[in-house]
mmCIF file of the C-alpha atoms, coordinates in Angstrom:
data_MODEL
# 
_entry.id   MODEL 
# 
loop_
_atom_site.group_PDB 
_atom_site.id 
_atom_site.type_symbol 
_atom_site.label_atom_id 
_atom_site.label_alt_id 
_atom_site.label_comp_id 
_atom_site.label_asym_id 
_atom_site.label_entity_id 
_atom_site.label_seq_id 
_atom_site.pdbx_PDB_ins_code 
_atom_site.Cartn_x 
_atom_site.Cartn_y 
_atom_site.Cartn_z 
_atom_site.occupancy 
_atom_site.B_iso_or_equiv 
_atom_site.pdbx_formal_charge 
_atom_site.auth_seq_id 
_atom_site.auth_comp_id 
_atom_site.auth_asym_id 
_atom_site.auth_atom_id 
_atom_site.pdbx_PDB_model_num 
ATOM 1   C CA . MET A 1 1   ? -10.515 -16.421 1.381  1.00 0.00 ? 1   MET A CA 1 
ATOM 2   C CA . GLY A 1 2   ? -8.578  -18.712 3.944  1.00 0.00 ? 2   GLY A CA 1 
ATOM 3   C CA . SER A 1 3   ? -6.050  -19.756 1.019  1.00 0.00 ? 3   SER A CA 1 
ATOM 4   C CA . PHE A 1 4   ? -5.548  -16.021 0.285  1.00 0.00 ? 4   PHE A CA 1 
ATOM 5   C CA . LEU A 1 5   ? -5.173  -15.243 4.142  1.00 0.00 ? 5   LEU A CA 1 
ATOM 6   C CA . SER A 1 6   ? -2.373  -18.090 3.842  1.00 0.00 ? 6   SER A CA 1 
ATOM 7   C CA . ALA A 1 7   ? -0.532  -16.546 1.020  1.00 0.00 ? 7   ALA A CA 1 
ATOM 8   C CA . PHE A 1 8   ? -0.908  -12.868 2.080  1.00 0.00 ? 8   PHE A CA 1 
ATOM 9   C CA . THR A 1 9   ? 0.447   -13.530 5.711  1.00 0.00 ? 9   THR A CA 1 
ATOM 10  C CA . TYR A 1 10  ? 3.311   -15.341 4.303  1.00 0.00 ? 10  TYR A CA 1 
ATOM 11  C CA . ARG A 1 11  ? 4.487   -12.976 1.731  1.00 0.00 ? 11  ARG A CA 1 
ATOM 12  C CA . PHE A 1 12  ? 3.643   -9.073  2.680  1.00 0.00 ? 12  PHE A CA 1 
ATOM 13  C CA . PRO A 1 13  ? 6.187   -9.436  5.912  1.00 0.00 ? 13  PRO A CA 1 
ATOM 14  C CA . LYS A 1 14  ? 8.410   -10.773 3.356  1.00 0.00 ? 14  LYS A CA 1 
ATOM 15  C CA . ASN A 1 15  ? 7.533   -7.949  0.661  1.00 0.00 ? 15  ASN A CA 1 
ATOM 16  C CA . ILE A 1 16  ? 6.637   -10.494 -1.696 1.00 0.00 ? 16  ILE A CA 1 
ATOM 17  C CA . ASP A 1 17  ? 3.853   -9.380  -4.448 1.00 0.00 ? 17  ASP A CA 1 
ATOM 18  C CA . PHE A 1 18  ? 0.526   -10.790 -2.802 1.00 0.00 ? 18  PHE A CA 1 
ATOM 19  C CA . VAL A 1 19  ? -1.483  -9.973  -6.216 1.00 0.00 ? 19  VAL A CA 1 
ATOM 20  C CA . LYS A 1 20  ? 0.446   -11.161 -8.753 1.00 0.00 ? 20  LYS A CA 1 
ATOM 21  C CA . GLY A 1 21  ? 2.613   -14.685 -9.203 1.00 0.00 ? 21  GLY A CA 1 
ATOM 22  C CA . ARG A 1 22  ? 1.695   -18.212 -8.798 1.00 0.00 ? 22  ARG A CA 1 
ATOM 23  C CA . SER A 1 23  ? 1.878   -19.887 -5.532 1.00 0.00 ? 23  SER A CA 1 
ATOM 24  C CA . PHE A 1 24  ? 4.964   -21.577 -4.636 1.00 0.00 ? 24  PHE A CA 1 
ATOM 25  C CA . CYS A 1 25  ? 6.257   -24.250 -2.267 1.00 0.00 ? 25  CYS A CA 1 
ATOM 26  C CA . PRO A 1 26  ? 8.369   -22.847 0.393  1.00 0.00 ? 26  PRO A CA 1 
ATOM 27  C CA . LYS A 1 27  ? 10.814  -25.225 0.756  1.00 0.00 ? 27  LYS A CA 1 
ATOM 28  C CA . CYS A 1 28  ? 11.481  -25.906 -2.955 1.00 0.00 ? 28  CYS A CA 1 
ATOM 29  C CA . LYS A 1 29  ? 10.393  -22.694 -4.325 1.00 0.00 ? 29  LYS A CA 1 
ATOM 30  C CA . GLU A 1 30  ? 8.554   -24.850 -7.184 1.00 0.00 ? 30  GLU A CA 1 
ATOM 31  C CA . LYS A 1 31  ? 5.371   -23.362 -8.611 1.00 0.00 ? 31  LYS A CA 1 
ATOM 32  C CA . ILE A 1 32  ? 2.093   -25.330 -7.371 1.00 0.00 ? 32  ILE A CA 1 
ATOM 33  C CA . GLY A 1 33  ? -0.129  -26.366 -9.704 1.00 0.00 ? 33  GLY A CA 1 
ATOM 34  C CA . TRP A 1 34  ? -3.803  -25.716 -9.735 1.00 0.00 ? 34  TRP A CA 1 
ATOM 35  C CA . THR A 1 35  ? -4.866  -29.243 -8.958 1.00 0.00 ? 35  THR A CA 1 
ATOM 36  C CA . ASP A 1 36  ? -2.188  -29.114 -6.211 1.00 0.00 ? 36  ASP A CA 1 
ATOM 37  C CA . ASN A 1 37  ? -3.512  -25.730 -4.708 1.00 0.00 ? 37  ASN A CA 1 
ATOM 38  C CA . ILE A 1 38  ? -7.128  -26.501 -3.961 1.00 0.00 ? 38  ILE A CA 1 
ATOM 39  C CA . PRO A 1 39  ? -8.100  -25.595 -0.369 1.00 0.00 ? 39  PRO A CA 1 
ATOM 40  C CA . LEU A 1 40  ? -7.818  -28.121 2.172  1.00 0.00 ? 40  LEU A CA 1 
ATOM 41  C CA . LEU A 1 41  ? -8.547  -30.947 -0.416 1.00 0.00 ? 41  LEU A CA 1 
ATOM 42  C CA . SER A 1 42  ? -5.294  -31.153 -1.868 1.00 0.00 ? 42  SER A CA 1 
ATOM 43  C CA . PHE A 1 43  ? -3.712  -31.215 1.582  1.00 0.00 ? 43  PHE A CA 1 
ATOM 44  C CA . ILE A 1 44  ? -5.731  -34.150 1.854  1.00 0.00 ? 44  ILE A CA 1 
ATOM 45  C CA . LEU A 1 45  ? -5.040  -36.000 -1.348 1.00 0.00 ? 45  LEU A CA 1 
ATOM 46  C CA . LEU A 1 46  ? -1.286  -34.814 -1.189 1.00 0.00 ? 46  LEU A CA 1 
ATOM 47  C CA . LYS A 1 47  ? -1.070  -35.966 2.398  1.00 0.00 ? 47  LYS A CA 1 
ATOM 48  C CA . GLY A 1 48  ? 0.390   -33.306 3.590  1.00 0.00 ? 48  GLY A CA 1 
ATOM 49  C CA . LYS A 1 49  ? 3.422   -33.251 1.229  1.00 0.00 ? 49  LYS A CA 1 
ATOM 50  C CA . CYS A 1 50  ? 4.533   -31.232 -1.729 1.00 0.00 ? 50  CYS A CA 1 
ATOM 51  C CA . SER A 1 51  ? 4.034   -32.838 -4.829 1.00 0.00 ? 51  SER A CA 1 
ATOM 52  C CA . LYS A 1 52  ? 7.283   -31.665 -6.157 1.00 0.00 ? 52  LYS A CA 1 
ATOM 53  C CA . CYS A 1 53  ? 9.935   -31.835 -3.345 1.00 0.00 ? 53  CYS A CA 1 
ATOM 54  C CA . GLY A 1 54  ? 7.979   -34.536 -1.074 1.00 0.00 ? 54  GLY A CA 1 
ATOM 55  C CA . LYS A 1 55  ? 8.646   -32.050 2.116  1.00 0.00 ? 55  LYS A CA 1 
ATOM 56  C CA . LYS A 1 56  ? 5.465   -31.730 4.595  1.00 0.00 ? 56  LYS A CA 1 
ATOM 57  C CA . ILE A 1 57  ? 3.179   -28.639 4.009  1.00 0.00 ? 57  ILE A CA 1 
ATOM 58  C CA . SER A 1 58  ? 2.810   -26.741 7.181  1.00 0.00 ? 58  SER A CA 1 
ATOM 59  C CA . PHE A 1 59  ? -0.379  -27.171 9.113  1.00 0.00 ? 59  PHE A CA 1 
ATOM 60  C CA . ARG A 1 60  ? -0.940  -23.329 8.670  1.00 0.00 ? 60  ARG A CA 1 
ATOM 61  C CA . TYR A 1 61  ? -2.605  -23.857 5.395  1.00 0.00 ? 61  TYR A CA 1 
ATOM 62  C CA . PRO A 1 62  ? -5.203  -26.165 6.331  1.00 0.00 ? 62  PRO A CA 1 
ATOM 63  C CA . LEU A 1 63  ? -5.955  -24.546 9.829  1.00 0.00 ? 63  LEU A CA 1 
ATOM 64  C CA . LEU A 1 64  ? -6.141  -21.150 8.282  1.00 0.00 ? 64  LEU A CA 1 
ATOM 65  C CA . GLU A 1 65  ? -8.508  -22.338 5.257  1.00 0.00 ? 65  GLU A CA 1 
ATOM 66  C CA . ILE A 1 66  ? -11.025 -24.179 7.888  1.00 0.00 ? 66  ILE A CA 1 
ATOM 67  C CA . SER A 1 67  ? -10.958 -21.584 10.519 1.00 0.00 ? 67  SER A CA 1 
ATOM 68  C CA . SER A 1 68  ? -11.660 -19.091 7.870  1.00 0.00 ? 68  SER A CA 1 
ATOM 69  C CA . ALA A 1 69  ? -14.495 -20.878 6.510  1.00 0.00 ? 69  ALA A CA 1 
ATOM 70  C CA . LEU A 1 70  ? -16.082 -21.583 9.646  1.00 0.00 ? 70  LEU A CA 1 
ATOM 71  C CA . SER A 1 71  ? -15.799 -17.982 10.967 1.00 0.00 ? 71  SER A CA 1 
ATOM 72  C CA . PHE A 1 72  ? -17.399 -16.729 7.603  1.00 0.00 ? 72  PHE A CA 1 
ATOM 73  C CA . LEU A 1 73  ? -20.525 -18.977 8.052  1.00 0.00 ? 73  LEU A CA 1 
ATOM 74  C CA . LEU A 1 74  ? -21.011 -17.544 11.628 1.00 0.00 ? 74  LEU A CA 1 
ATOM 75  C CA . ILE A 1 75  ? -20.307 -14.416 10.727 1.00 0.00 ? 75  ILE A CA 1 
ATOM 76  C CA . TYR A 1 76  ? -23.093 -14.941 7.909  1.00 0.00 ? 76  TYR A CA 1 
ATOM 77  C CA . PHE A 1 77  ? -25.482 -16.380 10.328 1.00 0.00 ? 77  PHE A CA 1 
ATOM 78  C CA . ASN A 1 78  ? -25.177 -13.578 12.630 1.00 0.00 ? 78  ASN A CA 1 
ATOM 79  C CA . TYR A 1 79  ? -25.219 -10.652 10.279 1.00 0.00 ? 79  TYR A CA 1 
ATOM 80  C CA . ARG A 1 80  ? -26.937 -11.984 7.056  1.00 0.00 ? 80  ARG A CA 1 
ATOM 81  C CA . ASN A 1 81  ? -29.991 -9.304  7.765  1.00 0.00 ? 81  ASN A CA 1 
ATOM 82  C CA . ASN A 1 82  ? -27.966 -6.572  7.468  1.00 0.00 ? 82  ASN A CA 1 
ATOM 83  C CA . ILE A 1 83  ? -25.686 -6.353  3.825  1.00 0.00 ? 83  ILE A CA 1 
ATOM 84  C CA . ALA A 1 84  ? -23.228 -3.368  4.962  1.00 0.00 ? 84  ALA A CA 1 
ATOM 85  C CA . ASP A 1 85  ? -22.850 -5.145  8.390  1.00 0.00 ? 85  ASP A CA 1 
ATOM 86  C CA . LEU A 1 86  ? -21.790 -8.441  6.778  1.00 0.00 ? 86  LEU A CA 1 
ATOM 87  C CA . PHE A 1 87  ? -19.282 -7.178  4.243  1.00 0.00 ? 87  PHE A CA 1 
ATOM 88  C CA . ILE A 1 88  ? -17.687 -4.695  6.789  1.00 0.00 ? 88  ILE A CA 1 
ATOM 89  C CA . TYR A 1 89  ? -17.649 -7.601  9.557  1.00 0.00 ? 89  TYR A CA 1 
ATOM 90  C CA . LEU A 1 90  ? -16.022 -10.269 6.944  1.00 0.00 ? 90  LEU A CA 1 
ATOM 91  C CA . PHE A 1 91  ? -13.214 -7.558  5.901  1.00 0.00 ? 91  PHE A CA 1 
ATOM 92  C CA . ILE A 1 92  ? -12.452 -6.987  9.686  1.00 0.00 ? 92  ILE A CA 1 
ATOM 93  C CA . PHE A 1 93  ? -12.025 -10.436 9.766  1.00 0.00 ? 93  PHE A CA 1 
ATOM 94  C CA . LEU A 1 94  ? -9.799  -10.645 7.421  1.00 0.00 ? 94  LEU A CA 1 
ATOM 95  C CA . ILE A 1 95  ? -7.422  -7.905  8.646  1.00 0.00 ? 95  ILE A CA 1 
ATOM 96  C CA . THR A 1 96  ? -7.794  -9.228  12.211 1.00 0.00 ? 96  THR A CA 1 
ATOM 97  C CA . VAL A 1 97  ? -6.603  -12.540 11.017 1.00 0.00 ? 97  VAL A CA 1 
ATOM 98  C CA . SER A 1 98  ? -3.716  -11.208 8.916  1.00 0.00 ? 98  SER A CA 1 
ATOM 99  C CA . ILE A 1 99  ? -2.507  -9.150  11.894 1.00 0.00 ? 99  ILE A CA 1 
ATOM 100 C CA . MET A 1 100 ? -2.974  -12.504 14.453 1.00 0.00 ? 100 MET A CA 1 
ATOM 101 C CA . VAL A 1 101 ? -0.761  -14.796 11.820 1.00 0.00 ? 101 VAL A CA 1 
ATOM 102 C CA . ILE A 1 102 ? 1.932   -12.178 11.138 1.00 0.00 ? 102 ILE A CA 1 
ATOM 103 C CA . ASP A 1 103 ? 2.433   -11.521 14.716 1.00 0.00 ? 103 ASP A CA 1 
ATOM 104 C CA . PHE A 1 104 ? 2.430   -15.106 15.537 1.00 0.00 ? 104 PHE A CA 1 
ATOM 105 C CA . GLU A 1 105 ? 4.983   -16.093 13.052 1.00 0.00 ? 105 GLU A CA 1 
ATOM 106 C CA . GLU A 1 106 ? 7.171   -12.746 12.504 1.00 0.00 ? 106 GLU A CA 1 
ATOM 107 C CA . GLY A 1 107 ? 6.422   -11.078 15.766 1.00 0.00 ? 107 GLY A CA 1 
ATOM 108 C CA . ILE A 1 108 ? 5.568   -7.915  14.114 1.00 0.00 ? 108 ILE A CA 1 
ATOM 109 C CA . ILE A 1 109 ? 2.151   -6.073  13.695 1.00 0.00 ? 109 ILE A CA 1 
ATOM 110 C CA . PRO A 1 110 ? 2.264   -4.360  10.370 1.00 0.00 ? 110 PRO A CA 1 
ATOM 111 C CA . ASP A 1 111 ? 1.552   -0.616  10.817 1.00 0.00 ? 111 ASP A CA 1 
ATOM 112 C CA . GLU A 1 112 ? -0.343  -0.721  7.605  1.00 0.00 ? 112 GLU A CA 1 
ATOM 113 C CA . LEU A 1 113 ? -2.830  -3.380  8.408  1.00 0.00 ? 113 LEU A CA 1 
ATOM 114 C CA . ASN A 1 114 ? -3.473  -1.184  12.103 1.00 0.00 ? 114 ASN A CA 1 
ATOM 115 C CA . PHE A 1 115 ? -4.158  1.839   9.668  1.00 0.00 ? 115 PHE A CA 1 
ATOM 116 C CA . LEU A 1 116 ? -6.380  -0.264  7.567  1.00 0.00 ? 116 LEU A CA 1 
ATOM 117 C CA . GLY A 1 117 ? -8.312  -1.370  10.304 1.00 0.00 ? 117 GLY A CA 1 
ATOM 118 C CA . PHE A 1 118 ? -8.968  2.015   11.655 1.00 0.00 ? 118 PHE A CA 1 
ATOM 119 C CA . VAL A 1 119 ? -10.274 3.398   8.397  1.00 0.00 ? 119 VAL A CA 1 
ATOM 120 C CA . VAL A 1 120 ? -12.492 1.026   7.490  1.00 0.00 ? 120 VAL A CA 1 
ATOM 121 C CA . THR A 1 121 ? -14.284 1.286   11.207 1.00 0.00 ? 121 THR A CA 1 
ATOM 122 C CA . PHE A 1 122 ? -14.204 5.222   10.979 1.00 0.00 ? 122 PHE A CA 1 
ATOM 123 C CA . PHE A 1 123 ? -16.012 5.283   7.476  1.00 0.00 ? 123 PHE A CA 1 
ATOM 124 C CA . TYR A 1 124 ? -18.146 2.248   8.873  1.00 0.00 ? 124 TYR A CA 1 
ATOM 125 C CA . ILE A 1 125 ? -19.404 4.298   11.819 1.00 0.00 ? 125 ILE A CA 1 
ATOM 126 C CA . LEU A 1 126 ? -19.699 7.383   9.786  1.00 0.00 ? 126 LEU A CA 1 
ATOM 127 C CA . LEU A 1 127 ? -21.892 6.099   6.934  1.00 0.00 ? 127 LEU A CA 1 
ATOM 128 C CA . PHE A 1 128 ? -23.589 3.303   8.641  1.00 0.00 ? 128 PHE A CA 1 
ATOM 129 C CA . LYS A 1 129 ? -24.078 3.589   12.413 1.00 0.00 ? 129 LYS A CA 1 
ATOM 130 C CA . ASN A 1 130 ? -26.199 5.821   14.565 1.00 0.00 ? 130 ASN A CA 1 
ATOM 131 C CA . SER A 1 131 ? -23.413 6.148   16.920 1.00 0.00 ? 131 SER A CA 1 
ATOM 132 C CA . PHE A 1 132 ? -21.556 9.453   17.600 1.00 0.00 ? 132 PHE A CA 1 
ATOM 133 C CA . ILE A 1 133 ? -18.083 8.716   15.803 1.00 0.00 ? 133 ILE A CA 1 
ATOM 134 C CA . PHE A 1 134 ? -16.062 10.685  18.698 1.00 0.00 ? 134 PHE A CA 1 
ATOM 135 C CA . GLN A 1 135 ? -17.545 8.544   21.461 1.00 0.00 ? 135 GLN A CA 1 
ATOM 136 C CA . HIS A 1 136 ? -15.673 5.080   19.226 1.00 0.00 ? 136 HIS A CA 1 
ATOM 137 C CA . ILE A 1 137 ? -12.545 7.271   18.784 1.00 0.00 ? 137 ILE A CA 1 
ATOM 138 C CA . PHE A 1 138 ? -12.192 8.110   22.600 1.00 0.00 ? 138 PHE A CA 1 
ATOM 139 C CA . TRP A 1 139 ? -12.677 4.541   23.519 1.00 0.00 ? 139 TRP A CA 1 
ATOM 140 C CA . GLY A 1 140 ? -10.241 3.204   20.935 1.00 0.00 ? 140 GLY A CA 1 
ATOM 141 C CA . PHE A 1 141 ? -7.386  5.612   22.140 1.00 0.00 ? 141 PHE A CA 1 
ATOM 142 C CA . THR A 1 142 ? -8.386  4.877   26.309 1.00 0.00 ? 142 THR A CA 1 
ATOM 143 C CA . LEU A 1 143 ? -7.886  1.527   25.526 1.00 0.00 ? 143 LEU A CA 1 
ATOM 144 C CA . SER A 1 144 ? -4.702  1.999   23.420 1.00 0.00 ? 144 SER A CA 1 
ATOM 145 C CA . SER A 1 145 ? -3.229  4.306   26.282 1.00 0.00 ? 145 SER A CA 1 
ATOM 146 C CA . PHE A 1 146 ? -4.015  1.553   29.132 1.00 0.00 ? 146 PHE A CA 1 
ATOM 147 C CA . MET A 1 147 ? -1.879  -0.711  26.975 1.00 0.00 ? 147 MET A CA 1 
ATOM 148 C CA . LEU A 1 148 ? 0.661   2.144   26.262 1.00 0.00 ? 148 LEU A CA 1 
ATOM 149 C CA . LEU A 1 149 ? 0.867   2.336   30.411 1.00 0.00 ? 149 LEU A CA 1 
ATOM 150 C CA . ILE A 1 150 ? 1.688   -1.585  30.582 1.00 0.00 ? 150 ILE A CA 1 
ATOM 151 C CA . HIS A 1 151 ? 4.402   -1.112  27.847 1.00 0.00 ? 151 HIS A CA 1 
ATOM 152 C CA . LEU A 1 152 ? 5.741   1.747   29.631 1.00 0.00 ? 152 LEU A CA 1 
ATOM 153 C CA . PHE A 1 153 ? 5.197   0.096   32.951 1.00 0.00 ? 153 PHE A CA 1 
ATOM 154 C CA . THR A 1 154 ? 7.230   -3.258  32.037 1.00 0.00 ? 154 THR A CA 1 
ATOM 155 C CA . LYS A 1 155 ? 9.873   -1.587  29.812 1.00 0.00 ? 155 LYS A CA 1 
ATOM 156 C CA . GLY A 1 156 ? 8.410   -3.207  26.687 1.00 0.00 ? 156 GLY A CA 1 
ATOM 157 C CA . LYS A 1 157 ? 8.505   -6.724  28.039 1.00 0.00 ? 157 LYS A CA 1 
ATOM 158 C CA . GLY A 1 158 ? 4.666   -7.047  29.242 1.00 0.00 ? 158 GLY A CA 1 
ATOM 159 C CA . MET A 1 159 ? 3.153   -5.175  26.046 1.00 0.00 ? 159 MET A CA 1 
ATOM 160 C CA . GLY A 1 160 ? 4.918   -4.130  22.655 1.00 0.00 ? 160 GLY A CA 1 
ATOM 161 C CA . LEU A 1 161 ? 4.176   -1.399  20.688 1.00 0.00 ? 161 LEU A CA 1 
ATOM 162 C CA . GLY A 1 162 ? 2.448   -2.945  18.240 1.00 0.00 ? 162 GLY A CA 1 
ATOM 163 C CA . ASP A 1 163 ? 0.125   -4.389  20.592 1.00 0.00 ? 163 ASP A CA 1 
ATOM 164 C CA . VAL A 1 164 ? -0.605  -0.954  21.643 1.00 0.00 ? 164 VAL A CA 1 
ATOM 165 C CA . LYS A 1 165 ? -1.285  0.191   18.173 1.00 0.00 ? 165 LYS A CA 1 
ATOM 166 C CA . PHE A 1 166 ? -3.446  -2.842  17.623 1.00 0.00 ? 166 PHE A CA 1 
ATOM 167 C CA . THR A 1 167 ? -5.638  -1.920  20.381 1.00 0.00 ? 167 THR A CA 1 
ATOM 168 C CA . ILE A 1 168 ? -7.037  1.290   18.618 1.00 0.00 ? 168 ILE A CA 1 
ATOM 169 C CA . PHE A 1 169 ? -8.915  0.055   15.592 1.00 0.00 ? 169 PHE A CA 1 
ATOM 170 C CA . PRO A 1 170 ? -10.922 -3.062  17.540 1.00 0.00 ? 170 PRO A CA 1 
ATOM 171 C CA . GLY A 1 171 ? -11.418 -0.532  20.729 1.00 0.00 ? 171 GLY A CA 1 
ATOM 172 C CA . SER A 1 172 ? -12.790 2.034   18.273 1.00 0.00 ? 172 SER A CA 1 
ATOM 173 C CA . PHE A 1 173 ? -15.241 -0.818  16.441 1.00 0.00 ? 173 PHE A CA 1 
ATOM 174 C CA . LEU A 1 174 ? -16.731 -2.077  19.671 1.00 0.00 ? 174 LEU A CA 1 
ATOM 175 C CA . LEU A 1 175 ? -18.617 0.306   22.282 1.00 0.00 ? 175 LEU A CA 1 
ATOM 176 C CA . PHE A 1 176 ? -18.587 -0.206  25.845 1.00 0.00 ? 176 PHE A CA 1 
ATOM 177 C CA . PRO A 1 177 ? -19.104 -2.715  27.391 1.00 0.00 ? 177 PRO A CA 1 
ATOM 178 C CA . LEU A 1 178 ? -17.922 -5.017  24.428 1.00 0.00 ? 178 LEU A CA 1 
ATOM 179 C CA . ASN A 1 179 ? -14.592 -3.260  24.112 1.00 0.00 ? 179 ASN A CA 1 
ATOM 180 C CA . LEU A 1 180 ? -14.149 -3.774  27.797 1.00 0.00 ? 180 LEU A CA 1 
ATOM 181 C CA . ILE A 1 181 ? -15.229 -7.683  27.574 1.00 0.00 ? 181 ILE A CA 1 
ATOM 182 C CA . TRP A 1 182 ? -12.967 -8.170  24.438 1.00 0.00 ? 182 TRP A CA 1 
ATOM 183 C CA . LEU A 1 183 ? -9.752  -6.592  26.200 1.00 0.00 ? 183 LEU A CA 1 
ATOM 184 C CA . PHE A 1 184 ? -10.476 -8.682  29.604 1.00 0.00 ? 184 PHE A CA 1 
ATOM 185 C CA . LEU A 1 185 ? -11.034 -11.585 27.360 1.00 0.00 ? 185 LEU A CA 1 
ATOM 186 C CA . SER A 1 186 ? -7.395  -11.276 25.761 1.00 0.00 ? 186 SER A CA 1 
ATOM 187 C CA . PHE A 1 187 ? -5.533  -11.297 29.173 1.00 0.00 ? 187 PHE A CA 1 
ATOM 188 C CA . ILE A 1 188 ? -7.644  -14.148 30.247 1.00 0.00 ? 188 ILE A CA 1 
ATOM 189 C CA . ILE A 1 189 ? -7.065  -16.260 26.977 1.00 0.00 ? 189 ILE A CA 1 
ATOM 190 C CA . GLY A 1 190 ? -3.226  -14.857 27.147 1.00 0.00 ? 190 GLY A CA 1 
ATOM 191 C CA . SER A 1 191 ? -2.555  -16.088 30.485 1.00 0.00 ? 191 SER A CA 1 
ATOM 192 C CA . ILE A 1 192 ? -4.435  -19.656 30.461 1.00 0.00 ? 192 ILE A CA 1 
ATOM 193 C CA . VAL A 1 193 ? -2.258  -20.118 27.043 1.00 0.00 ? 193 VAL A CA 1 
ATOM 194 C CA . GLY A 1 194 ? 0.963   -19.078 28.493 1.00 0.00 ? 194 GLY A CA 1 
ATOM 195 C CA . ILE A 1 195 ? 0.809   -21.272 31.204 1.00 0.00 ? 195 ILE A CA 1 
ATOM 196 C CA . PHE A 1 196 ? 0.326   -24.148 29.409 1.00 0.00 ? 196 PHE A CA 1 
ATOM 197 C CA . MET A 1 197 ? 3.204   -23.052 27.028 1.00 0.00 ? 197 MET A CA 1 
ATOM 198 C CA . ILE A 1 198 ? 5.414   -22.999 30.220 1.00 0.00 ? 198 ILE A CA 1 
ATOM 199 C CA . LEU A 1 199 ? 4.373   -25.937 31.553 1.00 0.00 ? 199 LEU A CA 1 
ATOM 200 C CA . PHE A 1 200 ? 4.832   -28.088 28.242 1.00 0.00 ? 200 PHE A CA 1 
ATOM 201 C CA . LYS A 1 201 ? 8.177   -26.117 27.693 1.00 0.00 ? 201 LYS A CA 1 
ATOM 202 C CA . LYS A 1 202 ? 7.280   -24.189 24.761 1.00 0.00 ? 202 LYS A CA 1 
ATOM 203 C CA . ALA A 1 203 ? 8.220   -21.104 26.145 1.00 0.00 ? 203 ALA A CA 1 
ATOM 204 C CA . LYS A 1 204 ? 10.173  -19.415 29.266 1.00 0.00 ? 204 LYS A CA 1 
ATOM 205 C CA . PHE A 1 205 ? 8.623   -17.509 32.154 1.00 0.00 ? 205 PHE A CA 1 
ATOM 206 C CA . GLY A 1 206 ? 9.463   -13.954 31.709 1.00 0.00 ? 206 GLY A CA 1 
ATOM 207 C CA . LYS A 1 207 ? 10.225  -14.370 27.856 1.00 0.00 ? 207 LYS A CA 1 
ATOM 208 C CA . PRO A 1 208 ? 8.063   -12.283 25.826 1.00 0.00 ? 208 PRO A CA 1 
ATOM 209 C CA . ILE A 1 209 ? 5.073   -13.819 23.868 1.00 0.00 ? 209 ILE A CA 1 
ATOM 210 C CA . PRO A 1 210 ? 3.396   -12.276 21.276 1.00 0.00 ? 210 PRO A CA 1 
ATOM 211 C CA . PHE A 1 211 ? 0.103   -10.854 22.358 1.00 0.00 ? 211 PHE A CA 1 
ATOM 212 C CA . GLY A 1 212 ? -1.476  -10.091 19.057 1.00 0.00 ? 212 GLY A CA 1 
ATOM 213 C CA . PRO A 1 213 ? -3.092  -13.341 18.413 1.00 0.00 ? 213 PRO A CA 1 
ATOM 214 C CA . PHE A 1 214 ? -4.778  -13.045 21.861 1.00 0.00 ? 214 PHE A CA 1 
ATOM 215 C CA . LEU A 1 215 ? -6.185  -9.778  20.764 1.00 0.00 ? 215 LEU A CA 1 
ATOM 216 C CA . GLY A 1 216 ? -7.390  -10.800 17.606 1.00 0.00 ? 216 GLY A CA 1 
ATOM 217 C CA . VAL A 1 217 ? -8.802  -14.185 18.930 1.00 0.00 ? 217 VAL A CA 1 
ATOM 218 C CA . SER A 1 218 ? -10.823 -12.348 21.353 1.00 0.00 ? 218 SER A CA 1 
ATOM 219 C CA . PHE A 1 219 ? -12.115 -9.464  18.928 1.00 0.00 ? 219 PHE A CA 1 
ATOM 220 C CA . ILE A 1 220 ? -13.296 -12.404 16.372 1.00 0.00 ? 220 ILE A CA 1 
ATOM 221 C CA . ILE A 1 221 ? -15.115 -14.371 19.504 1.00 0.00 ? 221 ILE A CA 1 
ATOM 222 C CA . VAL A 1 222 ? -16.634 -10.633 20.498 1.00 0.00 ? 222 VAL A CA 1 
ATOM 223 C CA . LEU A 1 223 ? -17.906 -9.849  16.762 1.00 0.00 ? 223 LEU A CA 1 
ATOM 224 C CA . ILE A 1 224 ? -19.255 -13.192 16.534 1.00 0.00 ? 224 ILE A CA 1 
ATOM 225 C CA . TRP A 1 225 ? -20.902 -13.747 20.261 1.00 0.00 ? 225 TRP A CA 1 
ATOM 226 C CA . GLY A 1 226 ? -20.883 -10.218 21.643 1.00 0.00 ? 226 GLY A CA 1 
ATOM 227 C CA . LYS A 1 227 ? -24.233 -9.936  22.596 1.00 0.00 ? 227 LYS A CA 1 
ATOM 228 C CA . ASN A 1 228 ? -24.082 -13.297 24.369 1.00 0.00 ? 228 ASN A CA 1 
ATOM 229 C CA . LEU A 1 229 ? -21.275 -12.276 26.278 1.00 0.00 ? 229 LEU A CA 1 
ATOM 230 C CA . VAL A 1 230 ? -22.899 -9.055  27.280 1.00 0.00 ? 230 VAL A CA 1 
ATOM 231 C CA . GLU A 1 231 ? -25.901 -11.128 28.518 1.00 0.00 ? 231 GLU A CA 1 
ATOM 232 C CA . TRP A 1 232 ? -23.627 -13.799 30.580 1.00 0.00 ? 232 TRP A CA 1 
ATOM 233 C CA . ILE A 1 233 ? -20.540 -11.630 31.593 1.00 0.00 ? 233 ILE A CA 1 
ATOM 234 C CA . ILE A 1 234 ? -22.361 -8.672  32.814 1.00 0.00 ? 234 ILE A CA 1 
ATOM 235 C CA . PRO A 1 235 ? -24.664 -10.178 35.553 1.00 0.00 ? 235 PRO A CA 1 
ATOM 236 C CA . ILE A 1 236 ? -21.874 -11.983 36.777 1.00 0.00 ? 236 ILE A CA 1 
ATOM 237 C CA . LEU A 1 237 ? -19.696 -8.717  37.547 1.00 0.00 ? 237 LEU A CA 1 
ATOM 238 C CA . LEU A 1 238 ? -22.627 -6.812  38.612 1.00 0.00 ? 238 LEU A CA 1 
ATOM 239 C CA . LYS A 1 239 ? -23.355 -9.435  41.542 1.00 0.00 ? 239 LYS A CA 1 
# 
């Protein structure tokens, strides 16, 4: 699945068919044989270089493969007792990572992925959860409205409309207080990373940094360790 995410996040924003067609080197455009396309193992054996042109293979590929494998394992160990939860959480993970990577690399959050995330969330809650569906939708649009206020107040410099729309489906998927912890964690991680990027001159103060990756990382953290976060954070806030 990590290998699929690598191909999908590269092809989808470029309007390249991600269902058909063999993998190819983005540098020389030569097709990659199956022996050079084994997740992680091929990267190690090829020493991080294309077997055709000898140019370096981006670290995005092994990083996505490793992080996807570890995340799948963590989600499995947390939700293996409920098959519906397990498959939905894995699918939500794939959508979230796709949004994160595309926003990080291209600076856009595709509406199609936002819509898919919301539709999956809607039917999951409707069919498998005892929660009141409109309660979830209320939270999703409330948190999105908060992000919209930031967008309007900063005239688009503090928050993009893609981030505003992205907030709807995680905000709907998570109920209180997890959705508030998720949003709070997103700003904390975003602030820390932003400071380090400025210190190491990877970004300039006042220059927009894609916020989708921070929303996505925080969402995945809450999906995996949500209950532990509630037990840890809520008592601190109540003191």
